N, C-alpha and C positions, 0 to 999 in steps of 0.2 A: 724719466723713471730712474729711481735710485737703484744701486746694485742689489740691495736687500729686497726691494720690491720686485726686481727682475728675477731674482732667484726664487722668490716665492711664487711668481707667476709660472716659472718653468716647472717647479715641483707640482703645482696644481695641474699643469698641462700633462705632465708625465702620469700622474695618478688617474687623470680622466681617461687617457688612452687605455691604460691597463684595466680600468673598471669596465669600460665598454667592451674590450676584448674578452674579459673573463665572463661577463654576462652572456655574450653571444656564443662563446665556446661551451658554456654550460647548457644552453638551449640546444645546440647541435648535438652535444653528448646525449642529452635526454631523448630527443626525438629520433636521432639516427642510430643510436647504439642501444639504449636501454629499452625503449618501447618495442623494437623488433624482437629482442630476446624474451620479452614478455608475451609475445604473440600478438602484439598490437601494431604491426607494421602498417596496417591499413590507415591508422590514424596519422602516422608520419607521412605517408604518401598523400593523403587527402589534404593535409594542411601545408604541404611543402611549398606550394606556389605562393600563397598569402604570406607565409613566414619569410620566404626569401625577399618578397617585395617590402615587407616591413623592415627587415634588416637593412636593405639597400637605402630606404628612406632615412632610417636613423643614422646610417653612416654618412649619407649625403649631407645631412644637417650638421653632423660633427665635423666633417671635412671643411665645409664652408665656414663654420665658426672658427675652427682652429687654424686652417690654412696650412702652410708649410708642406711637409712630406705627406700629410694626410690627403692633400689634393692629388699628389702623384700616385699614391696607393689607389685612390678611387679611379683615377684616369686609367691606370693599368687594369683594374678590374673591369672597367667599362669596355676595354678592348678584347677581353678574353671571351669572345663569342663561342669559342670552341669548347670550353669546359664549364663556363658559368651559365646558369639559366637566364633567359631573356628578362625575367623579372628583376634581376640585378643589373645586367648590362644596360637595359633601357633607362632605368632610374638614374644611373650614374653618368649617362652620356652628357648631361648638362654641366658636369664639372669642367668640361673643356672650356666653357665660355662664362662661367658664373663666378670666377674669382674676383673678389672685391679689390678695387684699386687703392693704392696707398695715397694719402693726401699729397698734393704737389709740394707743399712746404717741406715735408720730410724727405721727399725724393730730391729736391733741390739741395738740401743740406748734405745728404749722403753723396750726391754727385760732386758737389764743390769740395767736400773733404777729400774725396778720392782723387780728383783731378788736380787739386791744389790751386785752383783759381776760380773766380766767379763764373757762373754760367754765361753771363752776357759778354764775357771775354773769350770763353772757350768756343761759343757758337754765336753766329750773327742773329739767330732767332731760335727759340726753344718753345715748343707748344706745351702749355700747361696741362692740356687734356691728353691722357694716355691713349695711344692707338690700340694697345692691347695690355692686359694685365694677366700675369701668370702667377704660379704658386711661389716662385723664387725671385721674381723680378717683374718689371713692367717696362714697356717701350713707349717712347715719345718721338714725335717727328721733330726735326731740327734742320737748320741750315748752317753749313760750315762758314767760318769767317773767310774773308777774301783771300788771306794768305794761305790758309789750309786748302781752300778750293783750288787755288792756283797750283799748289804742290801736288794734290791728289787727282785733280781733274774731275772732282765730284762737287755737287752742290747740295742737293737735298739728301738728308741722311736719316737713319733711325738710330736713336740712342737707347740702349738697354741699361737700366739702372737696377742694381740688386736691392731687394727689400731690406730696409734697415733691421739689423739684428737677426738676419736669417741664419747666420752661422750658428748661433746659440740654439735657435729653434730646431735646425736640422740635427744638431747633436742630441737634443732632448728626444726628438722623434725616433732617431736611430736607436737610442738606449731602450725606449719602450718597445720598439719592434724586435730588438734582440731578446728582450725578456719574453715576449709572446712566442718567438721562435723556439725558445727553450721549453715553454709549455707544450708546444706542438710535438716536440721530440718524445714526450711521454704518452702521446696518443698514437697507438700502434697503427691505426688505420692511416694516419698521415705519415708517420715516421718511416713506414715500410716503402713508401712511394716517393716521398719528397724530402730532400735535405733542406728543411726550413731554415736552419742557421746559415747554410751556404747561400741560399737565395737572398736572405737579408744582407749578407756581406756583399754579394754582387750588387744588390740594390743600393747599398751604402756607398760602394765605390763609384757607381754611376752618379749618385746624388752629389757627392763631394766634387766630382768633376764638373757637374752642372753649375755649381756656384763659383767656379773659377772661370771667368769669362776669357782669360787668356788661353785656357785650354780649349774653349769653344771656338775662339778665333783661329787657333791652329788647326782644329778639325775642319772648319769652314774652308781654309786654304787648301787642305789636303783633298777635300771633296771637290773643290773647284778644279784642282789639277787633274783629278781622275777623269773629269768630264770636259776638259778644256777643248777637245776637238769634237765634241758631241753637240750638234745643234738642237738636240731635244731638251737639253738641260741647261739651266742657268743658276747662278748663285750670287749673293751680294759680295761686294768687295769690302775688305776690312780697312778702316782708317786707324792705323796703328798709333798715330800720334795722339789720338783721343780715346785710347782704349787702355784699361787697366784690369786688375782682377775683378773689380766690382762695377766697372762701367765699360760698355762695349759700343763702339760707334761703327756703323756699316752703311753702305749705300742703300738708298730707299728703292726697293724692287717691288713695292706693293702693286698688285694687279688683281685679277679675278680670282676669288677663292675657288679652289678646285671643286667644291660641292655646291657652288652657286649655278644651278642648272639654267635658270632663266638668263643670267648674264652671259653664260657660254653661248646659248642659242642666239642672243642678241648680237654677239660678236661674230656670229657665223661659224662657231666651233662646235663640232659634234662631240657630245659627252661620251658616246661609246668609243670614239677614237681616242679621247683623253684616257679612258680606262685602259685601253690596249697599250698605249705608250707608257702609262704609269706602271703597269705590270711588267713590261719589258725592262724599264729602267730599274725597278726594284730587283729583278732577276740579275741584271748586270752588276748591281751593287754587291750581291751575295757571291756570284760565281766568277766575276771578272776582277773586281777590285777588292773583295773581302773586307769591305768597309761600308757599313749599312747605316742609313739614317733610321734610327730606331723609334722616332716619334713622328711619323708621317700622318698626323691628324690634319683635318681641313685647315686649321689655322696656320699650319707650317708649310703649305704648298699652294702656290699661285699658278694660274694658267695665264701666261703672258702672250697676247696676240702679237704676231710679227707682221711688219708692213707688207712683206712679200713671202711667197712660199719658200721654205727652207729645204733645199734639196738634200736627200739622203743617199744619192747614188754613189758618192765618193766613199761611203762607209760600207757599201754592200760587197766589195771585192775582198774575199778572205785573204788574198795575198797582200793586201795593204796593211793588214794588222801587224803590229810589231811582234817580233819573236822574243821579246825580253822576258816574257813569262812562259816560255816553252817548257821550262823545267817544272812548272807548277801545274802540269796537267793540260797544257795547251789551252788554258782558259782565255787567253787574249783573243784567239781566233773565234772561239765560241761567243765571247762577249761582244766582239765587234760585229760579227755577222748577225747576232741576235737583235741588233738595233733596228733592223728594218725587215720587212717582208714584202717583196715585190717592188715595183716602181711606184713609190708613193711620195707625196710631198705633204708637208704639214704647214698650217698657218698659225701655229702656236708653239710654245715651248713651256716646259715645266720649270718653275722657279722654286727651289727649296730654300727654306730659311730655318733658323734655330738648330744649331748643330751641337747643342749641349748634351744630347743623348745619342751616342753613336755605338754601334756594335762591331767589334772586331771579330772576324771569322777565321779561326786558325785553319791551317792546311788540313789537319785531320778531320775537323768538323765539315769543312767545305767539301772534301772528298766524299764523306758520308752523305751530305745533302745532295750531291750530284747523283749518287747511286739511288737515293730516295726519289728524286725527281724523275729519273729515268724509269724506275720501277712503277711509279704512279702513272706516268704517261703510258706505259706498256701494260697496265693492269696486271702486273706481275706480283702476286701475293708473296711468293717465296722471296723475291728480290726485295720487297718492301720490308719483310721481317729482317732480312740480312742487313739492310740499311739501318733499321732501327737499332740493331745490335751494334753496328759499326759506330753510329753516332753516340751510343751510350744510353739512349732512352730505355731500351729493353736489354736487361742483363743477359749475357751469354748462357747462363744457367736455365733460362726460361724454357719450358716445354712449349714449342712453337707449332706443333702439329695442328692443334685446335685453332690457334690464331690464324694460321694459313688458311684453314677451311673457312673461318669466318670472313677473312678478307676476300677470298674467292667469291663467296656468296654476296659480299658487299659490292664488289666490282661488277658481278653479273647483274645485280638488280639496279644499282644506282650509279655505276660507272658511266661517265660521260654526261651526266645531268648537270645543268647549270642551276644557279640559285633559284631562278624563277620556276624551273621544273620541279625542283625539290620541294618548294613551298606548296605545290599542288598535290604532293603525295599524301595519301591517307595517313594521318598520324598513327592510326592503329597498326599500320605496317611497320613504322619505326619502332613502336612499342613492342611488337612481336619479335622484331629483330633483337631489340635490347634484352628482352626476356630470354631469348635463346642463347645469346652470347655474353650477356652482362656479367654473370658470375665468373665466366672464364677470363674475361678481360680484367675484372677486379682482382683476380687471383694472381695475375702476372706480376713479376718483380719489376715494376716500372720505376723510373727515377728521372729527374730533370737534371741533366748534367750542366756543368759550368758553361758560361757564354751563351746559354740558350734563352735566358729570361728576356733580354732585349730583342733577340731575333724573333722569338715567338710574338712579342708585342708588335714588331714591324710587320710580320706576316698577317697577324690578325687585323691590324688597321688597314693594310693593303687590300685584303680580301673584302672587308666591309666597305672600303672606299669604292672599289671597282664595281661591286654589286649596287651601290647607291647611284653611281654614274650611269650604269647600264643594267637594268633589271634582268636582262637576258644574258648578262656576262657569264661566260662558262670558263671556269678555271682550268678545265681540261683542255679547251681550245688554246688557252694562253700558254699552258705548260708543254703541250705536245711538240710544237715547233722548236721551242727552246731545248727541250729534252733531246730532240733529234739532232740538233747541232752539237749538244754536249756529247751525245753518243758517238757521233762521227769523230769528234776530237778525242774521245776516250779510246776509240778503236785505233787511231793513229798511235796513241801512247802505248796501248797494249802490244801492237806490232813492234814498236821500238823496244819495249821492255823484253819481249820474247826474243828479239834478235840479240840483245845484250846478254840475256841468260844463256842463249844458245852458244855464244862465243865463250862464256865462262865454262860451260859444260865441255866444249871442245878442248879448251885448254887443259882441264882436269883429265880428260880422256887421253890426251897426248902424253901427259906425264905419268899416267897410271902404270904402263908396262915397266918403266924404269923403277918406280917405287916398289912394285911387286918383286922385281928381281933383287932389289936391295934387301927386302925382308927375307927372301929365301936364302940369300947369301949369309945373312946374320944367323939364321937357324942352322945352316950347315956348319958354321963356325962355332956353334954352341954359345954365341953371345946373346941369344934371346932366352930369357927365363920368365917364368910366370909365378907370382907369389900367391899361393892359395891358402896361406896360413889363416888369414882373416876369415875366408869362407869356411874353412874347417872349424874354426872356433865357433862361428855362428851356427853351424850345423850341430855341433856338440851341445850348444845351449838349447837349441830347439828340441833335440832328442831328450835332454834332461827335463825340459818343460813338459814334454809329452808324458814322460814317466810319472812326473809329479801329478799331472792331471788324472792319470789312470789310478794312482794311489788315492787321490781324493774321491774319485767315483767309487772305488772299492770300499773306502771307509764309510761312505754314506750308505752303501748297500748293506754292509755288515751291521751297521748301527740300527738301521730300520728293520732288517730281518731279525736281529736279536730282540728288539723291542716287541716285535709281533709274536715271537716264540716264547717269551717269558711267561705269559699266562698259561700256556699249554704244556711246554717242555722247558721248565725253568732252568735246568743245568745247561742245556744247549744254548738257550737264549742269553744267559749271563756270560757264557764262554765267548759267544760271537761279539757281544758288546765289549768285553775286555780285550779281545784280540784286535778289534777294530782300531785300537789305539796305535798299533804298529803302522798300518798304512797312513794314519793321520800324521804320525811323527815324520814319516818319509816325505809326505806332501809338504809339510811345513818347513822342515830343516834340510832337505836334500839340496845340495849345491851350495850351502852356506860355507863360506871360507874358500870356495873353489873359483870364485868369480875373478878371472884374470882380465887382462887387457882385451878390449874389443877389436 
């Protein structure tokens, strides 16, 4: 394709994305804003389900046709089970596995140009059929050459090759998304709650990191180091000699897909146990390592059977945890002890792949999430509100009394229920709850802070994965033990902080008598003086302002009174109107020329 043709294709792609967004936003504006104001909200409610489904189908078709970041946007939407209706999430689930593959000839040319040598010299064997195709690249099985195999100790590998021209496509898609985000800033319903441009920039940063395979390789190494001593988790090894910005070679760790229930049973692995370990590992990523795999969909996690049971006993002793992170809230102890519960052994491990989308958890956000988890586990509505404010989801200015009451009612009725139990609750009960508290929640000043986009994606995918593995999975049961360990670690830190503050206070108290004596001595010597001139000037100004206000009120009273008396007692009425000019002049010109320094 010539440069002119490529530019024309990119312009057409840009216009198509904007045209789709403008049509859908116009429909949302009409049904969700205009019709309710016309008293026709019943029409909007009655048609919402079919409309959402049609929107999802249209976007699904657009994403498959265009590829690029449109696939990523659809995948993110499919994971937002918490805020998007099932009509949308169910329709977009297929985007995880429906990305069309790039022809082998184009992949071969791109890989050879990047590696600087023919594929048959870089690898002893290279499979022309891709093992997986993603929105930004695709993966092929291969075998290292004898020399590389001897150097690395690896034989079979997976080679990820970036889609040709993906850099330009990503740039076009981001430009279109930024334009749509600007449109959303003019929709008050959205702008008051979500920083759309901020979200797009966060999405852009993540996408640009994803198309840099060297960045992904570094993230994979860091993730591997985090779980180096953890027998629950495995990751592929990087072959740096055959890795560049657009080509990534890593050990082949293919095993049972985490959502392949039949294969798990055939291998003698309990899916419910897999869900339990998966939830624990994701908790560890957030609260222990502050480095989270943000794309844990079924294609990126394998369950690898192990030949013999892997003992977890050596990780169960809190004293064995390193104290390197003691200054970060004691999270090393909590994370290490969160790895097991009781004397258990496992006949599998979780193998994570694809580290292009990772979420960093800053200390401030992690501390807020700790508070949030402890509050949820304890059904503490006030603590939950405080955690939301600490994280930044709920602004401190929010009136939280009604929110606390709603959360108390929510915990009382649905607290402790698993996904299976919630699915059996009468939908009318959910609707009644929404009717009672919906307006209040919508009126709250909510926002999505930075660093939350990927974390929310990870949490959503984890929740959906665990419930798919075990229909009776109860997020409360998974959170409570972990929250208890965090609370114990938090208690230790509180005691330490209290002791430190007590020492500071004792030091101030010991120095206080001497400081008081020094002040009294200076007063006796006459060396202490107080400058009240500024306060006096401000009092004078306030007094003058009060007199001018009084003159203004007097002017208005005399003017109105004179106007009322003119028809009955003309001389008196005219006199009052004329005399009213005096307080008017005082109100307007008093103090002019006397304004000194403040």
